[in-house]
C-alpha positions as CSV (number, residue, x, y, z in Angstrom):
1,M,5.2,-17.7,7.5
2,H,8.1,-19.5,9.3
3,S,10.7,-17.8,11.4
4,E,13.3,-17.4,8.6
5,Q,10.6,-15.8,6.4
6,I,9.6,-13.4,9.1
7,D,13.3,-12.4,9.6
8,A,13.7,-11.9,5.9
9,Y,10.6,-9.7,5.7
10,L,11.8,-7.6,8.7
11,R,15.2,-7.1,6.9
12,R,13.4,-6.0,3.8
13,I,11.7,-3.2,5.7
14,R,14.7,-2.6,7.9
15,A,12.8,-3.2,11.1
16,D,13.5,-5.1,14.3
17,R,11.4,-8.1,15.4
18,P,9.0,-6.7,18.1
19,A,9.1,-8.2,21.5
20,A,5.3,-8.2,21.6
21,P,2.4,-7.3,19.2
22,T,1.8,-3.9,20.8
23,A,0.5,-0.7,19.3
24,R,4.0,0.8,19.4
25,A,5.3,-2.1,17.5
26,L,2.5,-1.8,14.9
27,H,3.3,1.9,14.5
28,D,7.0,1.2,13.9
29,L,6.3,-1.6,11.4
30,H,3.7,0.4,9.5
31,L,6.1,3.4,9.0
32,A,9.0,1.1,8.2
33,H,7.0,-0.7,5.5
34,L,5.9,2.6,3.9
35,R,9.6,3.7,3.7
36,A,10.9,0.5,2.3
37,V,8.3,-1.1,0.0
38,P,7.0,1.1,-2.9
39,F,3.4,1.4,-4.1
40,E,3.7,0.4,-7.7
41,N,1.6,-1.1,-10.6
42,L,4.5,-2.2,-12.8
43,S,3.4,-5.8,-13.0
44,I,0.3,-4.7,-15.0
45,H,2.4,-3.1,-17.7
46,L,5.2,-5.8,-17.7
47,G,2.8,-8.6,-18.3
48,E,3.6,-10.2,-14.9
49,N,1.0,-12.4,-13.2
50,I,-0.5,-11.1,-9.9
51,E,-1.4,-14.0,-7.6
52,L,-3.3,-13.2,-4.5
53,T,-1.9,-15.8,-2.1
54,E,0.1,-15.0,1.0
55,K,3.0,-17.1,-0.4
56,A,3.1,-15.3,-3.7
57,L,2.8,-11.8,-2.2
58,V,5.5,-12.4,0.4
59,T,7.7,-13.8,-2.3
60,K,7.3,-10.7,-4.5
61,V,7.8,-8.2,-1.7
62,V,10.6,-10.0,0.2
63,E,12.5,-12.2,-2.3
64,A,12.0,-10.2,-5.5
65,G,12.4,-6.8,-3.7
66,R,9.3,-5.4,-5.4
67,G,6.3,-3.4,-4.2
68,G,2.7,-3.6,-5.5
69,F,-0.7,-2.1,-5.2
70,C,-3.1,-2.4,-2.3
71,Y,-4.0,-6.1,-2.6
72,E,-0.4,-7.0,-2.7
73,L,1.0,-4.6,-0.1
74,N,-1.7,-4.9,2.5
75,G,-2.0,-8.7,1.8
76,A,1.7,-9.2,2.4
77,F,1.8,-6.8,5.4
78,G,-1.2,-8.6,6.9
79,A,0.7,-11.9,6.6
80,L,3.7,-10.5,8.4
81,L,1.6,-9.0,11.2
82,G,-0.3,-12.2,11.7
83,A,2.9,-14.2,11.9
84,L,4.1,-11.7,14.6
85,G,1.0,-12.3,16.7
86,F,-1.2,-9.4,15.8
87,G,-4.9,-10.0,15.2
88,V,-5.4,-9.2,11.5
89,T,-8.7,-8.8,9.7
90,L,-8.9,-8.0,5.9
91,L,-11.5,-5.4,5.0
92,Q,-12.8,-4.3,1.6
93,A,-13.3,-0.7,0.6
94,R,-14.7,1.3,-2.3
95,V,-12.4,4.2,-3.3
96,C,-14.0,7.6,-3.6
97,D,-13.7,9.7,-6.7
98,D,-13.2,13.4,-6.7
99,A,-16.9,14.0,-6.1
100,G,-16.7,11.7,-3.0
101,Q,-18.7,8.9,-4.6
102,P,-17.5,5.3,-3.9
103,G,-16.3,3.1,-6.7
104,I,-16.6,-0.7,-7.2
105,P,-16.7,-3.2,-4.4
106,Y,-13.3,-4.7,-3.6
107,D,-11.7,-1.6,-5.0
108,H,-9.3,-1.6,-2.1
109,L,-7.9,-3.9,0.7
110,A,-7.2,-2.5,4.1
111,L,-6.4,-4.0,7.5
112,R,-8.0,-3.9,10.9
113,V,-5.3,-4.9,13.4
114,R,-5.8,-5.8,17.0
115,T,-2.8,-5.4,19.3
116,E,-1.9,-7.1,22.6
117,D,-2.5,-4.0,24.6
118,G,-6.1,-3.8,23.5
119,G,-6.1,-1.4,20.6
120,D,-7.8,-1.7,17.2
121,W,-6.2,0.1,14.4
122,L,-6.8,0.8,10.7
123,A,-3.5,-0.1,9.0
124,D,-3.0,0.7,5.3
125,V,0.4,0.5,3.6
126,G,-1.2,0.2,0.1
127,F,-3.1,3.4,-0.7
128,G,-0.2,5.5,-2.0
129,T,-0.3,8.8,-0.3
130,H,-2.2,8.2,3.0
131,S,-1.5,8.0,6.7
132,H,2.0,7.3,7.8
133,L,0.8,5.6,11.0
134,P,-2.1,3.3,11.8
135,L,-5.3,5.1,12.6
136,A,-7.3,4.4,15.8
137,F,-10.2,2.3,14.5
138,G,-12.7,3.4,17.2
139,E,-11.8,7.1,17.2
140,R,-14.4,9.3,15.5
141,G,-12.7,12.6,16.1
142,E,-10.0,14.0,13.9
143,Q,-6.7,12.2,14.0
144,N,-3.5,14.1,13.2
145,D,-0.9,12.2,11.3
146,P,2.4,13.2,9.6
147,G,0.5,12.5,6.3
148,G,-2.4,14.8,7.1
149,R,-5.6,15.1,9.1
150,F,-7.7,11.9,9.1
151,L,-11.3,11.2,10.1
152,L,-13.2,7.9,10.4
153,E,-16.9,8.5,10.3
154,D,-19.8,6.1,10.7
155,A,-21.7,5.6,7.5
156,P,-24.9,3.7,6.6
157,E,-25.0,-0.1,7.0
158,G,-22.1,-0.1,9.5
159,D,-19.5,1.2,7.0
160,L,-16.8,3.7,7.8
161,R,-16.0,6.7,5.7
162,V,-12.3,7.4,5.8
163,S,-11.3,11.0,4.9
164,M,-8.0,12.8,4.6
165,D,-7.7,16.6,5.0
166,G,-11.5,16.8,4.6
167,K,-11.7,14.7,1.4
168,P,-13.3,11.2,1.4
169,Q,-10.7,8.6,0.5
170,Y,-12.7,5.4,0.7
171,L,-15.8,3.7,2.2
172,L,-14.7,0.9,4.4
173,E,-16.8,-2.2,5.1
174,T,-16.2,-3.7,8.5
175,R,-17.2,-7.3,7.7
176,P,-14.1,-9.6,7.7
177,R,-13.0,-10.9,4.3
178,E,-10.5,-13.4,2.9
179,L,-7.7,-12.7,0.5
180,A,-9.3,-14.7,-2.2
181,D,-12.4,-12.3,-2.1
182,F,-10.3,-9.6,-3.6
183,R,-9.4,-11.5,-6.8
184,I,-12.3,-9.8,-8.7
185,G,-11.1,-6.3,-7.7
186,A,-7.5,-7.2,-8.7
187,W,-8.7,-8.6,-12.0
188,Y,-10.7,-5.4,-12.8
189,H,-7.8,-3.1,-12.0
190,R,-5.4,-5.3,-14.1
191,T,-7.6,-5.5,-17.2
192,S,-10.3,-2.8,-17.3
193,P,-9.7,0.3,-19.5
194,A,-11.7,2.2,-16.9
195,S,-9.1,1.4,-14.2
196,H,-6.6,4.1,-13.5
197,F,-4.0,1.4,-13.0
198,T,-4.2,0.3,-16.7
199,R,-4.1,3.9,-17.9
200,S,-1.0,5.0,-16.0
201,L,2.3,3.9,-14.5
202,V,3.2,4.7,-10.9
203,C,6.0,3.8,-8.5
204,S,6.0,5.8,-5.3
205,L,7.8,5.6,-1.9
206,L,7.7,7.6,1.3
207,T,11.1,8.8,2.4
208,G,12.4,10.2,5.7
209,N,11.9,13.8,4.5
210,G,9.3,13.5,1.7
211,R,8.4,11.3,-1.1
212,V,9.8,10.1,-4.5
213,T,7.5,9.1,-7.4
214,L,8.2,7.8,-10.9
215,G,5.2,8.1,-13.2
216,G,6.2,6.9,-16.6
217,R,9.3,9.0,-17.3
218,T,8.5,11.8,-14.9
219,L,10.5,11.7,-11.7
220,T,9.0,13.8,-8.8
221,T,10.9,14.2,-5.6
222,T,9.7,16.1,-2.6
223,M,12.2,17.0,0.2
224,D,11.2,19.1,3.2
225,G,8.3,20.5,1.2
226,E,10.4,21.4,-1.9
227,R,9.1,19.7,-5.0
228,Q,11.4,18.9,-8.0
229,V,10.2,17.4,-11.3
230,T,12.6,15.8,-13.7
231,E,11.8,14.4,-17.2
232,L,13.9,11.3,-17.9
233,A,15.1,11.1,-21.5
234,S,15.8,7.4,-22.1
235,E,15.0,3.8,-21.1
236,A,18.5,3.6,-19.4
237,E,17.7,6.6,-17.2
238,V,14.3,5.1,-16.3
239,L,15.8,1.8,-15.3
240,A,18.5,3.5,-13.3
241,A,15.9,5.6,-11.5
242,Y,13.9,2.5,-10.5
243,D,17.1,0.9,-9.1
244,R,18.4,4.0,-7.4
245,H,15.2,5.3,-5.8
246,F,13.2,2.1,-5.2
247,G,15.7,-0.8,-5.3
248,I,13.8,-2.3,-8.3
249,R,15.9,-3.8,-11.0
250,L,14.2,-4.3,-14.3
251,D,15.5,-5.6,-17.6
252,R,13.1,-3.4,-19.7
253,E,11.1,-0.3,-19.2
254,P,7.5,-0.7,-18.3
255,V,5.1,1.2,-20.6
256,V,1.4,1.8,-20.4
257,G,-0.3,-1.0,-22.3
258,G,2.8,-3.2,-22.4
259,T,2.4,-6.9,-21.9
260,G,6.0,-8.1,-21.9
């Protein structure tokens, strides 16, 4: 990424260019990203191609003003952090089901980020509801975050089990990976009838006082702990909601199973 692209990305997430790649800067960028770029799987149901290259991901997030799912969001965020001087390692994870059992390999992409002041952090802006701030990678005690209570535990074969509020979220492998390694996981989630991404629509964004989520035609807003659910009645209302709440302008409503 060249300097103009970096500046455009920072404008997209409404963040200042950090003076140095410090832990404080990483925390600020992480939270800014979560509040500006939605977690969404609309491309799957609009028949849009998902290309796992840094150029394509940055173009989607910055120029097209869109969000994405884990491979896209953490892939793009990792490119930004690397361009700003952070040490970035891509890690693969297997997402846990309700019983705590991990799913397929390359189910999820997360980031290990090293800062100039010597810290190693687990950064993840692509898991939907998760930590608002990076988690200390080497800390094995409970970590309190605005999003919940998180715990990183050592697991067999050098893996880490990441839990939120006592519930396992994913099993994280610590071996470095390349962006291209995740193509099989992205393909699975784009095409398999067993993937929750092919069976549902989601667009969700952290806000300053809660969260807003559009799932199909169901709009859920949480403000200061108060939850409100609204059923949208028409395509026009859905498109207006995408624009108003997420800054996403579409020419047609995405529907589950739609291919454009």
